[in-house]
C-alpha positions in Angstrom: 56.5 161.5 7.8 57.9 158.4 9.0 54.6 155.7 9.1 53.3 154.1 12.4 53.8 150.6 10.3 57.6 151.9 11.1 56.8 151.5 14.8 56.3 147.5 15.0 59.6 146.7 13.7 61.7 147.6 16.4 63.5 146.9 20.0 61.0 148.8 21.8 57.9 147.2 20.4 59.5 143.6 20.9 60.1 144.4 24.2 56.6 145.3 24.9 55.7 142.3 22.9 57.2 140.0 26.1 55.8 143.0 29.1 52.4 142.2 27.5 52.9 138.7 26.9 53.6 138.2 30.5 50.9 140.4 31.6 48.7 138.4 29.5 49.6 135.1 31.3 48.7 137.1 35.1 45.4 138.1 33.3 44.9 134.6 32.0 46.1 132.6 34.8 43.9 135.3 37.0 40.8 134.9 34.5 40.8 131.3 35.5 41.1 131.5 39.1 38.3 134.8 39.2 36.4 132.6 36.7 35.3 130.0 39.6 33.7 132.7 41.5 31.7 135.0 39.0 30.7 134.2 35.7 33.1 134.0 32.3 32.4 138.1 31.5 33.0 139.0 34.8 36.3 137.0 35.2 37.5 138.5 31.9 37.1 142.1 33.0 38.6 141.5 36.5 41.5 139.9 35.0 42.0 142.7 32.4 42.0 144.9 35.7 45.0 142.4 37.1 46.2 142.3 33.8 46.6 146.4 33.7 48.0 146.9 36.7 51.0 144.6 35.7 51.3 145.3 32.0 51.4 149.4 33.5 54.3 148.8 35.8 56.6 146.7 33.3 55.9 149.0 30.4 56.9 151.9 32.7 60.1 149.6 33.6 60.8 147.9 30.9 59.8 149.8 27.5 58.7 153.3 27.5 60.9 155.9 28.7 59.5 157.8 32.0 58.1 160.8 29.7 57.3 164.0 31.5 53.8 163.4 32.8 53.3 161.9 36.7 53.0 158.2 36.8 48.9 159.0 38.1 48.5 161.0 34.9 50.5 157.6 32.8 48.3 155.5 34.6 44.9 157.2 33.8 45.8 157.3 30.7 46.8 153.8 30.0 43.9 152.9 31.2 41.5 154.4 28.6 43.8 153.2 26.2 42.5 149.8 27.8 39.4 150.4 27.5 39.5 150.2 24.3 41.5 146.9 24.5 39.3 145.5 27.4 36.1 145.7 24.7 38.2 144.3 21.7 38.7 141.5 24.1 35.8 141.1 25.9 33.7 140.8 22.2 36.3 138.9 20.8 36.2 136.0 23.7 32.2 135.9 24.2 31.8 135.9 19.8 34.3 133.0 19.8 32.8 131.1 22.7 29.4 131.2 22.3 29.1 131.4 18.7 32.1 130.6 16.5 33.4 127.5 18.0 29.7 126.2 18.4 28.9 126.8 14.9 32.2 124.5 14.3 31.7 121.8 17.1 35.2 123.2 18.6 35.3 122.0 22.5 38.6 121.4 23.4 39.3 124.2 26.2 36.4 126.6 24.0 37.1 129.8 27.1 40.6 129.0 27.6 41.4 129.2 23.8 38.7 132.0 22.7 40.1 134.3 25.7 43.7 133.6 24.7 43.0 134.8 20.9 40.9 137.7 22.6 44.1 139.1 24.5 46.1 139.0 21.3 44.1 141.0 19.6 44.7 144.6 21.2 48.4 144.0 20.7 48.8 146.2 18.0 46.3 149.2 19.2 47.4 149.1 22.3 51.4 149.8 21.3 50.7 152.8 19.8 48.2 153.9 22.5 50.7 153.9 24.4 53.4 155.0 23.0 51.5 158.3 21.4 49.4 158.7 24.7 50.2 156.5 27.7 54.2 157.4 27.9 54.2 160.4 25.4 
């Protein structure tokens, strides 16, 4: 049986990273805009929804084969996989901004740096979740 590790050495994974990078950019910019009207944590969650819709659409078009599931079912599973990802993003972003960065006296755009790192963390787990569940 082929290890899941080999899934990361594929053109499909590179396409996933490209699409996810674009969606993360949409997420990031949305968070900055939304943050003018809400608190940091709420802005992260709302922006994640905007990025998730972008990611679903682009992954369905450019990365994964359509599969046999209807798009509504694919989206529901996609959203469930992203629940784990948003928790990872939120926890990492808040830990970095509220605890780690102050402990090392890091102040240069700490909200943005923390959010960027938080967005990158779930790339690997999300890919496997979408490959084997959302778009299977």
